[in-house]
VOKOLDO-707229 format. One record per residue (C-alpha): residue number from 0; residue in three letters; x, y, z. Coordinates in Angstrom, 1 decimal. Example, Ala and Ser with C-alpha at 12.3 -4.5 7.8 and 13.67 -1.06 7.14 Angstrom:
<sites>
SITE   k   r     xx     yy     zz
SITE   0 ALA   12.3   -4.5    7.8
SITE   1 SER   13.7   -1.1    7.1
</sites>
This chain:
<sites>
SITE   k   r     xx     yy     zz
SITE   0 MET   29.4  -24.3  -22.8
SITE   1 LYS   29.3  -20.8  -24.3
SITE   2 ARG   25.5  -20.8  -24.3
SITE   3 SER   25.5  -21.9  -20.6
SITE   4 MET   27.9  -19.2  -19.6
SITE   5 GLU   25.8  -16.6  -21.5
SITE   6 ALA   22.6  -17.8  -19.7
SITE   7 THR   24.4  -17.5  -16.3
SITE   8 GLY   25.6  -14.1  -17.1
SITE   9 SER   22.1  -13.0  -18.1
SITE  10 SER   20.6  -14.4  -14.9
SITE  11 SER   23.2  -12.6  -12.8
SITE  12 SER   22.6   -9.3  -14.7
SITE  13 ASN   18.8   -9.6  -14.2
SITE  14 GLN   19.3  -10.3  -10.5
SITE  15 GLU   21.5   -7.3  -10.1
SITE  16 LYS   19.0   -5.1  -12.0
SITE  17 ARG   16.1   -6.3   -9.8
SITE  18 LEU   18.2   -5.5   -6.7
SITE  19 LYS   19.0   -2.0   -7.8
SITE  20 GLU   15.3   -1.4   -8.5
SITE  21 ASP   14.5   -2.6   -5.0
SITE  22 LEU   17.1   -0.3   -3.5
SITE  23 LYS   16.0    2.7   -5.5
SITE  24 GLN   12.4    2.2   -4.2
SITE  25 VAL   13.5    2.3   -0.5
SITE  26 GLY   16.2    4.9   -0.9
SITE  27 TYR   18.7    2.2    0.2
SITE  28 ASN   21.6    1.9   -2.3
SITE  29 SER   25.2    0.9   -2.7
SITE  30 ASP   26.1    2.7   -5.9
SITE  31 GLU   23.8    5.7   -6.7
SITE  32 GLU   25.4    9.0   -5.9
SITE  33 GLN   23.3   11.6   -4.0
SITE  34 SER   22.7   15.1   -5.2
SITE  35 GLY   24.6   17.7   -3.1
SITE  36 LYS   22.0   20.5   -3.6
SITE  37 THR   20.8   20.6    0.0
SITE  38 VAL   22.5   20.8    3.4
SITE  39 PHE   21.6   17.3    4.3
SITE  40 LYS   22.6   15.8    1.0
SITE  41 ARG   25.9   17.6    1.0
SITE  42 MET   26.7   16.0    4.4
SITE  43 PHE   25.4   12.7    3.2
SITE  44 LYS   27.7   12.8    0.2
SITE  45 PHE   30.7   13.9    2.4
SITE  46 TYR   30.4   10.8    4.6
SITE  47 LYS   29.5    8.5    1.8
SITE  48 LYS   32.7    9.0   -0.1
SITE  49 ARG   35.3    6.3    0.0
SITE  50 ALA   38.4    7.6   -1.8
SITE  51 PRO   39.7    9.3    0.1
SITE  52 PRO   37.7    8.2    3.2
SITE  53 PRO   35.9   10.9    5.1
SITE  54 ASP   37.2   12.7    8.2
SITE  55 PHE   35.1   11.3   11.1
SITE  56 SER   36.4   13.8   13.7
SITE  57 ASP   33.2   15.8   13.8
SITE  58 VAL   31.0   12.7   14.3
SITE  59 ILE   29.4   12.8   17.8
SITE  60 ASP   30.3   10.0   20.1
SITE  61 PRO   27.1    9.5   22.3
SITE  62 SER   29.1    8.0   25.1
SITE  63 ILE   31.2   11.1   25.7
SITE  64 VAL   29.9   14.4   27.2
SITE  65 ASN   30.7   17.4   25.0
SITE  66 GLU   29.2   20.6   26.5
SITE  67 ALA   30.5   22.7   23.6
SITE  68 ARG   28.3   20.8   21.3
SITE  69 GLY   25.4   20.4   23.7
SITE  70 ILE   26.0   16.7   24.3
SITE  71 GLN   24.7   15.6   27.8
SITE  72 ILE   24.7   12.2   29.4
SITE  73 GLN   22.4   11.3   32.3
SITE  74 SER   21.5    8.2   34.3
SITE  75 LEU   17.9    7.1   34.2
SITE  76 ALA   15.5    6.9   37.1
SITE  77 THR   13.7    3.5   36.9
SITE  78 ASN    9.9    3.5   37.4
SITE  79 GLU    9.0    0.8   39.9
SITE  80 LYS    6.2   -0.2   37.7
SITE  81 PHE    8.7   -1.4   35.1
SITE  82 LEU   11.1   -3.3   37.4
SITE  83 PHE   13.8   -5.2   35.5
SITE  84 ASN   13.1   -9.0   35.4
SITE  85 GLU   14.2  -12.2   33.8
SITE  86 THR   12.2  -11.5   30.6
SITE  87 HIS   14.2   -8.3   30.0
SITE  88 ARG   17.5  -10.1   30.8
SITE  89 ASP   16.9  -13.4   28.9
SITE  90 MET   14.5  -12.7   26.1
SITE  91 LEU   15.6   -9.1   25.3
SITE  92 GLY   19.3   -9.3   26.4
SITE  93 LEU   19.1   -5.9   28.1
SITE  94 LYS   21.4   -4.6   30.8
SITE  95 ASP   19.7   -3.6   34.1
SITE  96 PRO   18.4    0.0   33.6
SITE  97 SER   20.4    1.1   36.6
SITE  98 ASP   23.4    0.7   34.3
SITE  99 TRP   21.8    2.7   31.4
SITE 100 LYS   22.9    6.1   30.3
SITE 101 VAL   20.8    8.4   28.0
SITE 102 THR   22.5   10.9   25.7
SITE 103 THR   20.7   14.0   24.5
SITE 104 ILE   21.6   16.8   22.2
SITE 105 LYS   20.7   20.5   22.9
SITE 106 GLY   18.2   21.6   20.3
SITE 107 ARG   17.1   18.1   19.6
SITE 108 GLU   14.6   17.5   22.4
SITE 109 GLY   12.9   14.2   21.8
SITE 110 LEU   16.0   12.4   20.4
SITE 111 TYR   17.5    9.9   22.9
SITE 112 ILE   20.5    7.7   22.4
SITE 113 LEU   21.1    4.8   24.8
SITE 114 PRO   24.6    3.5   24.2
SITE 115 GLY   25.3   -0.2   24.7
SITE 116 ILE   22.2   -1.1   26.6
SITE 117 VAL   22.1   -4.6   25.0
SITE 118 ARG   24.4   -7.0   26.7
SITE 119 GLU   27.5   -8.1   24.7
SITE 120 ASP   26.4  -11.8   24.9
SITE 121 ALA   23.1  -11.0   23.2
SITE 122 HIS   24.3   -9.2   20.1
SITE 123 LEU   24.8  -12.3   18.0
SITE 124 LYS   21.5  -13.8   19.3
SITE 125 TRP   19.7  -10.7   18.0
SITE 126 LEU   21.5  -10.8   14.7
SITE 127 ASP   20.5  -14.5   14.3
SITE 128 ARG   16.9  -13.5   15.0
SITE 129 THR   16.9  -10.9   12.2
SITE 130 PHE   17.5  -13.6    9.6
SITE 131 LYS   14.7  -15.7   11.1
SITE 132 TYR   12.5  -12.6   10.7
SITE 133 ALA   13.3  -12.8    6.9
SITE 134 GLU   11.5  -16.1    6.5
SITE 135 PRO    7.9  -16.4    5.2
SITE 136 PRO    5.3  -15.3    5.8
SITE 137 ASN    7.3  -12.1    6.4
SITE 138 VAL    8.0  -10.0    3.3
SITE 139 THR   11.5   -9.1    2.1
SITE 140 ASN   12.9   -7.2   -0.9
SITE 141 LEU   13.3  -10.6   -2.5
SITE 142 THR    9.7  -11.8   -2.1
SITE 143 ALA    8.3  -10.2   -5.2
SITE 144 HIS   11.0  -11.8   -7.3
SITE 145 GLY   10.3  -15.3   -5.9
SITE 146 THR   13.8  -15.6   -4.6
SITE 147 SER   13.1  -15.3   -0.9
SITE 148 PRO   14.0  -18.7    0.7
SITE 149 THR   11.9  -20.4    3.3
SITE 150 SER   14.8  -21.1    5.6
SITE 151 ASP   18.5  -20.6    6.1
SITE 152 VAL   18.2  -17.1    4.7
SITE 153 LEU   21.6  -15.8    5.5
SITE 154 LYS   23.5  -18.7    3.8
SITE 155 ALA   21.2  -18.7    0.8
SITE 156 VAL   20.7  -15.0    0.0
SITE 157 GLY   22.4  -13.0    2.8
SITE 158 LYS   24.4  -10.7    0.4
SITE 159 ASN   21.2   -9.7   -1.4
SITE 160 LEU   18.9   -9.2    1.5
SITE 161 ARG   18.2   -5.6    2.2
SITE 162 TRP   14.9   -5.4    4.2
SITE 163 THR   12.2   -7.3    6.0
SITE 164 THR    8.8   -5.9    7.1
SITE 165 LEU    7.2   -7.3   10.2
SITE 166 GLY    3.6   -7.0   11.5
SITE 167 VAL    1.8   -4.3    9.4
SITE 168 ASP    3.6   -4.5    6.1
SITE 169 TYR    5.0   -1.2    4.7
SITE 170 ASN    4.3   -0.7    1.0
SITE 171 TRP    7.5    0.8   -0.5
SITE 172 VAL    5.7    1.9   -3.6
SITE 173 THR    2.7    3.7   -2.2
SITE 174 LYS    4.5    4.7    1.1
SITE 175 GLU    1.5    3.5    3.0
SITE 176 TYR    0.6    0.8    5.6
SITE 177 PRO   -2.5   -1.4    5.0
SITE 178 PHE   -4.8   -2.2    7.9
SITE 179 GLU   -4.2   -5.9    7.8
SITE 180 LYS   -1.3   -7.2    9.8
SITE 181 ARG    0.5  -10.4   10.7
SITE 182 GLN    1.6  -11.6   14.1
SITE 183 PHE    4.3   -9.3   15.5
SITE 184 PRO    7.3  -10.7   17.4
SITE 185 THR    6.7  -10.6   21.1
SITE 186 GLU   10.4   -9.7   21.9
SITE 187 LEU   10.2   -6.6   19.7
SITE 188 SER    7.0   -5.3   21.2
SITE 189 ARG    8.4   -5.9   24.7
SITE 190 LEU   11.7   -4.2   23.9
SITE 191 ALA   10.0   -1.1   22.5
SITE 192 GLU    7.5   -0.9   25.4
SITE 193 PHE   10.2   -1.3   28.0
SITE 194 VAL   12.6    1.3   26.5
SITE 195 CYS    9.8    3.9   26.0
SITE 196 ALA    8.7    3.4   29.6
SITE 197 ILE   12.2    3.8   31.0
SITE 198 VAL   13.0    6.9   28.9
SITE 199 GLY    9.6    8.4   29.6
SITE 200 VAL    8.2    9.0   26.1
SITE 201 GLY    4.8    7.5   26.7
SITE 202 GLU    3.2    4.2   25.8
SITE 203 LEU    4.1    2.3   22.6
SITE 204 LYS    2.0   -0.6   21.4
SITE 205 ALA    4.4   -1.7   18.7
SITE 206 ASP    2.7   -3.5   15.7
SITE 207 ALA    5.3   -3.1   13.0
SITE 208 ALA    9.0   -3.0   12.3
SITE 209 ILE   11.3   -2.6    9.4
SITE 210 VAL   14.6   -4.6    9.5
SITE 211 ASN   17.3   -3.1    7.3
SITE 212 TYR   20.4   -5.1    6.4
SITE 213 TYR   23.5   -3.2    5.5
SITE 214 PRO   26.3   -5.2    3.8
SITE 215 PRO   29.6   -3.3    3.2
SITE 216 LYS   29.3   -0.1    1.2
SITE 217 SER   25.6    0.2    1.5
SITE 218 THR   23.7    3.3    2.6
SITE 219 LEU   20.2    4.5    3.6
SITE 220 SER   19.3    7.8    1.9
SITE 221 PRO   17.7   10.8    3.6
SITE 222 HIS   14.1   10.2    4.5
SITE 223 GLN   11.3   10.8    7.0
SITE 224 ASP    9.2    8.1    8.8
SITE 225 ARG    5.8    9.7    8.4
SITE 226 SER    3.5    6.9    7.1
SITE 227 GLU    2.4    5.6   10.5
SITE 228 ARG   -1.2    6.6   11.4
SITE 229 ASP   -0.3    7.8   14.9
SITE 230 LEU    2.8   10.1   14.6
SITE 231 THR    2.7   10.9   18.3
SITE 232 ARG    4.2    7.6   19.2
SITE 233 ALA    8.0    7.2   19.4
SITE 234 LEU   10.2    5.2   17.0
SITE 235 VAL   12.6    2.8   18.7
SITE 236 SER   15.7    1.8   16.7
SITE 237 VAL   18.3   -0.8   17.7
SITE 238 SER   21.6   -1.6   15.9
SITE 239 PHE   23.7   -4.7   15.7
SITE 240 GLY   27.0   -5.6   13.9
SITE 241 GLN   29.3   -2.9   12.6
SITE 242 SER   29.0    0.8   13.3
SITE 243 ALA   27.2    3.4   11.3
SITE 244 VAL   27.4    7.1   10.9
SITE 245 TYR   23.9    8.3   11.5
SITE 246 LEU   22.7   11.7   10.2
SITE 247 THR   19.8   13.5   11.9
SITE 248 GLY   18.4   16.7   10.5
SITE 249 GLY   15.2   18.7   10.6
SITE 250 ASN   11.8   18.8    8.9
SITE 251 SER   13.5   20.0    5.7
SITE 252 LEU   16.7   19.0    3.9
SITE 253 ASP   18.2   22.5    4.4
SITE 254 GLU   18.1   22.5    8.2
SITE 255 PRO   21.2   21.8   10.3
SITE 256 VAL   22.4   18.2   10.4
SITE 257 ASP   24.3   16.3   13.1
SITE 258 ALA   26.4   13.2   12.5
SITE 259 LEU   26.6   10.7   15.3
SITE 260 TRP   28.0    7.1   15.8
SITE 261 LEU   25.6    4.2   16.3
SITE 262 HIS   27.4    1.0   17.5
SITE 263 SER   26.2   -2.5   18.1
SITE 264 GLY   23.9   -2.7   21.0
SITE 265 ASP   22.9    1.0   20.9
SITE 266 VAL   19.3    2.1   21.0
SITE 267 LEU   18.0    5.3   19.5
SITE 268 VAL   14.5    6.8   20.3
SITE 269 MET   12.8    9.5   18.1
SITE 270 HIS    9.9   11.3   19.8
SITE 271 ALA    8.0   14.6   19.8
SITE 272 ASP    9.8   17.3   17.6
SITE 273 GLN   12.4   14.7   16.5
SITE 274 ARG    9.8   12.1   15.4
SITE 275 LEU    9.6   13.5   11.8
SITE 276 VAL   13.1   14.7   11.1
SITE 277 TYR   15.0   13.6    8.1
SITE 278 HIS   17.6   11.0    8.9
SITE 279 ALA   20.0    8.8    7.0
SITE 280 VAL   23.0    6.4    7.1
SITE 281 PRO   25.7    7.4    4.6
SITE 282 CYS   28.2    4.8    5.6
SITE 283 ILE   29.0    1.6    7.6
SITE 284 VAL   32.3    1.5    9.3
SITE 285 SER   34.1   -1.6   10.4
SITE 286 THR   35.0   -1.2   14.1
SITE 287 ARG   35.0   -4.7   15.6
SITE 288 LYS   35.2   -8.5   15.0
SITE 289 PHE   32.6  -10.8   16.4
SITE 290 THR   33.4  -14.2   17.9
SITE 291 GLY   31.1  -16.6   19.8
SITE 292 PRO   31.2  -19.8   21.8
SITE 293 ASP   32.4  -22.8   19.7
SITE 294 GLY   29.5  -24.1   17.6
SITE 295 ALA   26.9  -21.6   19.0
SITE 296 TYR   26.7  -19.6   15.8
SITE 297 SER   27.4  -20.3   12.1
SITE 298 LYS   30.5  -19.1   10.3
SITE 299 GLU   28.1  -17.2    8.0
SITE 300 LEU   26.6  -15.2   10.9
SITE 301 LEU   30.0  -14.4   12.5
SITE 302 ASP   31.3  -13.3    9.1
SITE 303 TYR   28.2  -11.1    8.5
SITE 304 ALA   28.4   -9.6   12.0
SITE 305 SER   32.1   -8.8   11.4
SITE 306 THR   31.5   -7.0    8.1
SITE 307 SER   27.9   -5.7    8.1
SITE 308 ARG   25.2   -4.1   10.1
SITE 309 VAL   21.5   -4.8   10.9
SITE 310 ASN   19.1   -2.2   12.2
SITE 311 ILE   15.5   -2.8   13.5
SITE 312 THR   13.2    0.2   13.7
SITE 313 ILE   10.1   -0.6   15.8
SITE 314 ARG    7.0    1.5   15.6
SITE 315 GLN    3.2    1.7   16.2
SITE 316 VAL    1.3    2.1   13.0
SITE 317 ASN   -2.3    2.0   14.2
SITE 318 GLU   -3.8    4.4   16.8
</sites>
């Protein structure tokens, strides 16, 4: 019995070590403290602390106008070429664009926040999809270790899942994209195309996405998305589950940083001067409980949605 327990402990220790190595590669960690030597990392460390918890009073709420801080909210004029249809409603779960609002921040031209444009009844559907995305042939942080299951990913390894790459696979070690790609989910390309058309940031032929999974206490360290071969194209990011404090800075870690809330169903677009800024997620904050129609979703999915966050960042890699 003692030998069996030692073997189990060793296996658990090895699994934890591999997970920490994976998280260090992507700048996505639960335990590692960040250096406070730059403006960005000082703010990251401030919002990352848990005891005592941080003061969130300065975090921007994108759903509220704040002229003193340059926060503006506007309705969007819909281009007739992109009329809302059943695909946008049923496949993508989007609200009619006539109900959309876009939030902008003075001095951050090219950053657009679209609060709550995904219908409430579609949040769990999207979350369920993100765990289907983690099935082969798609690559996850567990693939290299041979522990990525072929099905029922959430139930099998949900607490250890941190990322999935779709379409053109991002190489976390070399920080490059190969030229080969797998089939990209139609719903993601249509979502990104539609959002970019409505916001007016130009065409986006999405061929890649990174899905990040944030269990409690996890973070995403300051980084830039600059490996795509066409950096003129926007990034489209959509969030589900619990809320996040999102930090957006400049082209260096010593430029001013704004903290803003991203809630379930929010979409964020980075374009033009904001395309290459440093950004990060220092903390996940529990703000709501998810329930669904009886039998429609598993207990595991409802529990995950009520404690954790998933974010999908859609992009165009190739020109």
